[in-house]
DOKETOR-745880 format. One line per field, with one value per residue: x, y, z of N, C-alpha, C, O in turn; residue number from 0; residue in three letters. Coordinates in steps of 0.05 Angstrom, whole numbers, padded with zeros to 5 digits. Example, Ala and Ser with C-alpha at 12.3 -4.5 7.8 and 13.67 -1.06 7.14 Angstrom:
n_u [00264, 00257]
n_v [-00114, -00045]
n_w [00156, 00142]
ca_u [00246, 00273]
ca_v [-00090, -00021]
ca_w [00156, 00143]
c_u [00264, 00258]
c_v [-00066, 00001]
c_w [00156, 00157]
o_u [00285, 00268]
o_v [-00066, 00023]
o_w [00169, 00161]
nuvo [0, 1]
markol [ALA, SER]
end
This chain:
n_u [-00102, -00081, -00037, -00035, -00031, -00065, -00107, -00129, -00152, -00142, -00164, -00141, -00093, -00053, -00064, -00063, -00032, -00024, 00028, 00020, -00004, 00019, 00036, 00060, 00128, 00160, 00221, 00238, 00254, 00218, 00196, 00164, 00112, 00105, 00074, 00111, 00092, 00076, 00124, 00156, 00140, 00093, 00025, 00032, 00057, 00111, 00130, 00158, 00211, 00243, 00261, 00307, 00330, 00322, 00290, 00278, 00228, 00212, 00161, 00100, 00047, -00007, 00008, 00022, -00032, -00063, -00033, -00038, -00098, -00104, -00078, -00111, -00160, -00145, -00135, -00190, -00207, -00247, -00252, -00267, -00284, -00282, -00292, -00246, -00242, -00187, -00169, -00194, -00235, -00236, -00262]
n_v [00061, -00010, -00069, -00132, -00128, -00127, -00104, -00076, -00022, 00006, 00051, 00093, 00068, 00025, -00042, -00117, -00128, -00155, -00185, -00205, -00249, -00264, -00250, -00183, -00171, -00143, -00134, -00143, -00121, -00081, -00071, -00018, 00005, 00061, 00127, 00181, 00229, 00216, 00193, 00246, 00271, 00293, 00309, 00326, 00272, 00246, 00196, 00169, 00193, 00173, 00125, 00061, 00058, 00083, 00077, 00101, 00087, 00121, 00117, 00139, 00136, 00136, 00128, 00075, 00050, 00059, 00036, -00022, -00026, -00023, -00067, -00109, -00102, -00112, -00165, -00176, -00178, -00167, -00112, -00121, -00094, -00095, -00093, -00116, -00118, -00107, -00064, -00054, -00016, -00023, 00005]
n_w [-00002, 00001, -00012, 00007, 00056, 00118, 00171, 00239, 00261, 00319, 00373, 00350, 00330, 00293, 00294, 00303, 00258, 00195, 00138, 00080, 00103, 00143, 00211, 00228, 00237, 00279, 00282, 00235, 00170, 00119, 00047, 00021, -00028, -00059, -00073, -00104, -00083, -00026, -00007, -00008, 00033, 00022, 00039, 00096, 00114, 00144, 00154, 00114, 00112, 00149, 00122, 00104, 00057, 00000, -00063, -00127, -00174, -00222, -00243, -00261, -00219, -00243, -00288, -00291, -00267, -00312, -00353, -00334, -00332, -00387, -00404, -00378, -00412, -00457, -00451, -00449, -00401, -00338, -00289, -00224, -00171, -00098, -00027, 00024, 00076, 00091, 00124, 00182, 00232, 00300, 00332]
ca_u [-00101, -00057, -00041, -00021, -00038, -00090, -00090, -00148, -00147, -00159, -00147, -00122, -00067, -00056, -00055, -00061, -00016, -00015, 00032, 00028, -00015, 00036, 00038, 00086, 00156, 00179, 00254, 00245, 00256, 00192, 00194, 00142, 00120, 00084, 00072, 00127, 00083, 00071, 00149, 00167, 00127, 00062, 00001, 00049, 00068, 00136, 00146, 00179, 00238, 00261, 00270, 00334, 00338, 00297, 00293, 00255, 00225, 00211, 00130, 00077, 00023, -00029, 00013, 00022, -00055, -00076, -00025, -00058, -00127, -00102, -00076, -00136, -00173, -00135, -00144, -00219, -00216, -00261, -00244, -00280, -00277, -00297, -00282, -00250, -00236, -00163, -00166, -00223, -00239, -00248, -00282]
ca_v [00029, -00019, -00096, -00155, -00119, -00131, -00094, -00072, 00009, 00005, 00072, 00104, 00058, 00005, -00066, -00139, -00126, -00182, -00176, -00231, -00265, -00269, -00225, -00166, -00181, -00110, -00139, -00143, -00087, -00084, -00056, -00006, 00015, 00084, 00145, 00201, 00250, 00212, 00189, 00268, 00285, 00304, 00314, 00322, 00247, 00249, 00176, 00154, 00208, 00155, 00098, 00056, 00062, 00095, 00078, 00119, 00079, 00138, 00110, 00154, 00122, 00146, 00107, 00045, 00044, 00060, 00007, -00050, -00025, -00026, -00096, -00128, -00092, -00125, -00194, -00183, -00183, -00146, -00112, -00119, -00081, -00102, -00089, -00144, -00123, -00102, -00049, -00051, -00005, -00037, 00020]
ca_w [-00017, 00005, -00018, 00021, 00084, 00139, 00203, 00259, 00271, 00351, 00389, 00322, 00320, 00278, 00315, 00294, 00228, 00186, 00114, 00066, 00117, 00167, 00229, 00229, 00250, 00289, 00283, 00201, 00150, 00094, 00029, 00017, -00049, -00052, -00091, -00094, -00071, 00004, -00003, -00005, 00058, 00018, 00057, 00121, 00118, 00149, 00166, 00093, 00112, 00160, 00104, 00116, 00039, -00025, -00089, -00142, -00203, -00241, -00260, -00245, -00210, -00262, -00313, -00274, -00265, -00340, -00367, -00322, -00343, -00412, -00409, -00369, -00430, -00482, -00447, -00446, -00372, -00323, -00264, -00208, -00148, -00079, -00008, 00037, 00098, 00093, 00141, 00199, 00250, 00317, 00349]
c_u [-00075, -00065, -00026, -00014, -00057, -00081, -00121, -00133, -00165, -00141, -00137, -00099, -00070, -00039, -00069, -00058, -00013, 00004, 00032, 00010, -00001, 00037, 00059, 00105, 00160, 00209, 00255, 00240, 00232, 00197, 00169, 00139, 00097, 00092, 00097, 00119, 00083, 00110, 00165, 00157, 00105, 00042, 00013, 00055, 00097, 00152, 00165, 00211, 00257, 00269, 00300, 00346, 00316, 00310, 00273, 00253, 00217, 00182, 00117, 00052, 00002, -00018, 00012, -00015, -00069, -00063, -00039, -00079, -00124, -00093, -00093, -00154, -00166, -00138, -00174, -00224, -00229, -00243, -00266, -00274, -00296, -00280, -00274, -00241, -00204, -00156, -00195, -00219, -00250, -00265, -00311]
c_v [00017, -00052, -00113, -00148, -00119, -00121, -00081, -00047, 00000, 00033, 00090, 00094, 00036, -00021, -00089, -00143, -00146, -00171, -00202, -00255, -00273, -00245, -00211, -00174, -00154, -00114, -00137, -00120, -00097, -00064, -00048, 00005, 00034, 00105, 00166, 00225, 00246, 00210, 00217, 00284, 00299, 00294, 00309, 00295, 00242, 00216, 00163, 00166, 00191, 00128, 00093, 00065, 00068, 00084, 00081, 00102, 00094, 00129, 00127, 00138, 00116, 00123, 00077, 00031, 00034, 00041, -00015, -00052, -00037, -00057, -00107, -00120, -00110, -00156, -00201, -00186, -00166, -00138, -00107, -00112, -00087, -00089, -00117, -00141, -00117, -00087, -00043, -00034, -00013, -00017, 00026]
c_w [-00009, -00007, 00003, 00053, 00096, 00164, 00212, 00266, 00307, 00363, 00375, 00319, 00307, 00297, 00299, 00261, 00219, 00152, 00103, 00084, 00142, 00186, 00229, 00243, 00260, 00284, 00256, 00188, 00126, 00078, 00026, -00014, -00053, -00073, -00087, -00078, -00031, 00013, 00003, 00017, 00053, 00039, 00087, 00133, 00119, 00150, 00146, 00093, 00129, 00153, 00114, 00083, 00018, -00050, -00110, -00167, -00226, -00262, -00249, -00238, -00228, -00285, -00308, -00282, -00302, -00356, -00357, -00330, -00376, -00422, -00404, -00403, -00457, -00478, -00446, -00416, -00357, -00300, -00241, -00180, -00118, -00048, 00005, 00069, 00107, 00126, 00159, 00221, 00273, 00336, 00338]
o_u [-00053, -00087, -00004, 00002, -00075, -00060, -00137, -00110, -00187, -00117, -00121, -00082, -00092, -00017, -00085, -00072, 00002, -00006, 00042, 00012, -00011, 00038, 00080, 00099, 00165, 00221, 00277, 00225, 00231, 00201, 00150, 00159, 00074, 00113, 00103, 00134, 00087, 00120, 00185, 00163, 00095, 00045, 00005, 00057, 00109, 00176, 00184, 00230, 00282, 00278, 00314, 00367, 00294, 00334, 00253, 00273, 00215, 00181, 00123, 00038, -00008, -00032, 00001, -00021, -00079, -00076, -00051, -00087, -00138, -00099, -00100, -00160, -00182, -00144, -00183, -00245, -00221, -00223, -00281, -00258, -00321, -00258, -00288, -00235, -00197, -00143, -00215, -00197, -00275, -00281, -00326]
o_v [00028, -00060, -00106, -00158, -00107, -00124, -00076, -00046, -00007, 00037, 00105, 00106, 00026, -00022, -00083, -00154, -00161, -00151, -00221, -00278, -00288, -00222, -00223, -00185, -00139, -00092, -00127, -00102, -00120, -00042, -00065, 00014, 00027, 00104, 00168, 00238, 00265, 00220, 00215, 00307, 00314, 00274, 00291, 00292, 00234, 00211, 00150, 00155, 00193, 00112, 00109, 00076, 00057, 00083, 00067, 00101, 00083, 00132, 00133, 00129, 00094, 00106, 00061, 00012, 00013, 00028, -00029, -00074, -00054, -00068, -00121, -00140, -00120, -00171, -00224, -00196, -00143, -00151, -00088, -00126, -00084, -00077, -00137, -00160, -00122, -00096, -00031, -00036, -00012, -00025, 00039]
o_w [-00011, -00011, 00013, 00068, 00084, 00177, 00194, 00275, 00314, 00364, 00387, 00305, 00308, 00308, 00282, 00244, 00231, 00141, 00115, 00076, 00159, 00178, 00231, 00264, 00240, 00281, 00249, 00195, 00118, 00087, 00028, -00026, -00051, -00086, -00064, -00063, -00015, 00033, 00018, 00020, 00069, 00054, 00100, 00157, 00099, 00147, 00153, 00082, 00127, 00168, 00126, 00082, 00020, -00056, -00112, -00181, -00248, -00286, -00226, -00257, -00230, -00295, -00323, -00296, -00311, -00373, -00374, -00337, -00387, -00443, -00423, -00415, -00473, -00497, -00443, -00407, -00363, -00292, -00243, -00168, -00118, -00049, 00001, 00083, 00130, 00144, 00150, 00232, 00273, 00353, 00353]
nuvo [0, 1, 2, 3, 4, 5, 6, 7, 8, 9, 10, 11, 12, 13, 14, 15, 16, 17, 18, 19, 20, 21, 22, 23, 24, 25, 26, 27, 28, 29, 30, 31, 32, 33, 34, 35, 36, 37, 38, 39, 40, 41, 42, 43, 44, 45, 46, 47, 48, 49, 50, 51, 52, 53, 54, 55, 56, 57, 58, 59, 60, 61, 62, 63, 64, 65, 66, 67, 68, 69, 70, 71, 72, 73, 74, 75, 76, 77, 78, 79, 80, 81, 82, 83, 84, 85, 86, 87, 88, 89, 90]
markol [PRO, VAL, SER, GLY, LEU, ARG, MET, VAL, ILE, ARG, LYS, GLU, LYS, ALA, ALA, GLU, ILE, GLU, ILE, SER, GLY, THR, PRO, MET, ASP, THR, THR, ARG, SER, TYR, ARG, VAL, LEU, THR, SER, ASP, TYR, LEU, ALA, ASN, GLY, GLY, ASP, ARG, TYR, SER, ASP, PHE, SER, ARG, SER, LEU, GLU, ARG, GLU, ASP, LEU, ARG, VAL, LYS, VAL, ARG, ASP, ALA, ILE, THR, ASN, ASP, LEU, SER, ARG, LEU, GLY, GLU, GLN, ARG, LYS, VAL, LEU, ILE, VAL, THR, THR, ASP, GLY, ARG, ILE, ARG, ASN, ALA, GLU]
end
């Protein structure tokens, strides 16, 4: 799951990457919010070990999700889930 990101997967690599509607700039640094599981190398994902900086928020993903859903419920809002092509496979 991603937010603010769009990309095309071409030949098993990310291409045409946009962040907040702007093409990704490989000379910039970007902040990424992820679970501690992935940040710690879970699922054999080691890319985050090369991060320039790390900040642990100490908030469990499940708690963030349930808190947000509770807030929506209190506001009588309905969560509508759709696919929007954020990540597309070109092959």
